[in-house]
C-alpha positions as CSV (number, residue, x, y, z in Angstrom):
1,M,-17.2,13.2,35.4
2,G,-15.2,9.9,35.7
3,Y,-16.1,6.2,36.3
4,V,-16.5,7.0,40.0
5,G,-19.1,9.7,39.5
6,V,-21.2,7.5,37.0
7,L,-21.0,4.7,39.6
8,V,-22.3,6.8,42.5
9,I,-25.1,8.3,40.5
10,S,-26.1,4.8,39.5
11,I,-26.1,3.5,42.8
12,I,-28.1,6.4,44.1
13,L,-30.8,5.9,41.5
14,I,-30.9,2.1,42.1
15,F,-31.6,2.7,45.9
16,I,-34.2,5.4,45.0
17,I,-36.0,2.9,42.6
18,I,-35.8,0.2,45.3
19,L,-37.2,2.7,48.0
20,V,-40.1,3.6,45.6
21,S,-41.0,0.0,44.9
22,V,-40.9,-1.0,48.6
23,L,-43.1,2.0,49.5
24,T,-45.6,1.3,46.6
25,T,-45.7,-2.4,47.7
26,S,-46.3,-1.7,51.3
27,K,-49.1,1.0,50.6
28,A,-50.8,-1.8,48.2
29,Y,-50.8,-4.3,51.1
30,D,-52.3,-1.8,53.5
31,Y,-55.1,-1.2,51.1
32,K,-58.4,-2.6,52.6
33,H,-60.7,-4.0,50.1
34,T,-64.5,-4.0,50.5
35,V,-67.0,-6.7,49.5
36,D,-70.5,-6.1,48.4
37,P,-73.2,-7.4,50.8
38,I,-75.0,-10.7,49.8
39,E,-78.5,-9.1,50.1
40,N,-80.1,-8.0,47.0
41,N,-77.7,-9.7,44.8
42,P,-79.4,-10.6,41.4
43,H,-76.6,-13.3,40.6
44,L,-77.6,-15.3,43.7
45,D,-81.4,-15.4,43.0
46,N,-80.5,-16.1,39.2
47,E,-78.5,-19.2,40.4
48,D,-81.1,-20.5,42.7
49,T,-83.8,-20.6,40.0
50,E,-81.3,-22.2,37.4
51,N,-80.5,-25.0,40.1
52,K,-84.3,-25.7,40.7
53,D,-85.1,-26.1,36.9
54,E,-82.2,-28.6,36.3
55,P,-82.8,-32.3,37.4
56,N,-80.4,-33.8,39.9
57,Q,-77.7,-35.7,37.8
58,S,-76.2,-37.8,40.7
């Protein structure tokens, strides 16, 4: 196998890697994220009580 064979195999590998990268990125952008509902969130209740206890510093 000469220089031409190594060059052809290298180019094929580069195209395969680029194709896999594009497919992976495309699949990642298509993923739909979900958000937890606001109801029954203990952090929101906790923030409300903390803000009421502190005096207004304006």
